[in-house]
N, C-alpha and C positions, 0 to 999 in steps of 0.2 A: 438519576441519569446524568451523564456528562455531556449532554447535547449542548451545542453552541459554546463549548468551553474554550477559554483562552488560558493557556498555561505557559509560563516562561520557565525554561530550565537552563541552567548554566553547566557547561562541561568544559572546565579549564577556561580557555579564552573564547569558547563558543556559546553564545546566547541564542537559544532557539525559542521562538514563540510558537506554540502549537495551537491550531484552531481545528475544531471538530464540528462539521456542519452537514446537514442534509442538503441535497442539491438545491432545494427551493430557497435556502438561505445563503447560497453563494452569490456574491456580487458578480457583476459582469467582469470586473477586473480579476477577481479570484478565479473565475472560470477560465478566462483567457490564459492566465498564468499557469493554471493546472494543466490545461490542454497543451500549451506550449512546452512545458517541462516534459510531459509524457511523449510528445512527438519528437522533441529534440533527442531524447534518449532512445525510445523504442523504435523509431522510424529512421532518424538521421544517424545517430551514433552507431546503432546496431545494423545499419543498412538493411532494414527489413520493412518493406512496404506492406502494411497490413491495415485492416479497418480499425483504427483507434477508436472511432465513435461506434460503439457496439450496442447502443440502446440500453445499457445497464446503468450508466451514471445517474440517470434521472428516475429510476424505478423506486417504488415505495420501499422504505426501510434502508436504502443505500445511504451511507454516510461517507464523507470525504475528510481525511486527516491531512492538514496542511502545516508544514513547518517553515517558518519565516526567520530569516536572519538579516538584520539591517534592511527591512522592508522588501527583501527579495525571497521569493519562494525557492527553497532549496531541497525540499523533500515532500513527498505526498504518498498516500496510499488510499485505496478504496475498500471499504468494509461493506460486505454484501450479506443479506439475510439468507437463510436456508432456501435452497431450491432455485436460486438465480444463476449461479455458476456451478455449484455442486449440491449434492443432497444436504450437506452441512453448511454452516456459516463459512464465509470465505473472506480472505484478504487478497486483494489483487492490485495491479497497476502500482506496485511499489517502485518508486523512482526517487533517485537522489542526484542532484546536480553533480556532475563529474568532479568538480573541484572541491566538493564537500564530502566525498565518500570516505569511509573509515568508521569512526565512532558514531557518525550521524545515522548510519543504517541501523545500528543496535538501538539507538534512541527512538527511531521511527518505529521499529518493531515492538519495542516495549510499550510505546504509546498506543499502537494499533491493538495489541493484545489487551491492554487495560480497557480500551473503549469497547472492544468486542465483549469482554466480560460484563461491562456495564449494560450494554444493549441486550445481550443474549447470555445471561449467567449460566455457567456450567456446560455450554454447548461445545461440541467438537468443532474444530476449525480445519478446513482443507485449503490447500494452495496448490497451484501449478507453478513449480519453481524451475528456473533455469538450472540445469544439472550442476553447473560449476558453483552454484550458490547453496548446495545441499548442506555443507558444513556450517555456513552462516545461519541458515534456518534451524539446523540441528541444535545450535547454541540456545535457541529459544524454545526447544522442546519438540520440534517437529521431527517426525520419522518418515522415511520414504515408504510409499505404499504402492508404487507402480514401477514397471520397467521404464527405461528411457524411451521417450518418443519424441518425434520432431514436431514442433509447432512453429510454423513460419520459418522452417529450416534451421531452427535453434533447438538443441537438445534440452528437453524438459523432463521432469519427473513430478509425480503427484506426491504430496506430503500431507501428513495429518498431525494435529495436536489434539490429543484426547484429554478431556477433563475428568 
């Protein structure tokens, strides 16, 4: 298993160190950085007041993927076991610092998928994606499985990656 993994990847001039941890192993600094990045993007940038603290981060089996560059958290995702958000394994709270978007998102998803496979081999993965990101997730093998719906006044679709 890749638990508590530290992996550094280089992408041209971008060095990202990836950390993969269950909630109980996050330091208070990591937790603060994680929540700040998510609130900055999902609440402030997207002007969408919603309950960011949804009682899922600390549930058994949930893991957090953190991407650091120069000691700054620039990307994160939450990996959830079956039954917590969807009947299948799920990836959620995918967030990338605005100034680091582009290739970082694909690196983040590649890492998230690798870790899901390590934790839950061969399992289907479901996500609730913002509709405008359907092509992005499609490049990672996800296919749309629902009609568009509004979540916090933002168009979303459900997508699935079958193994």
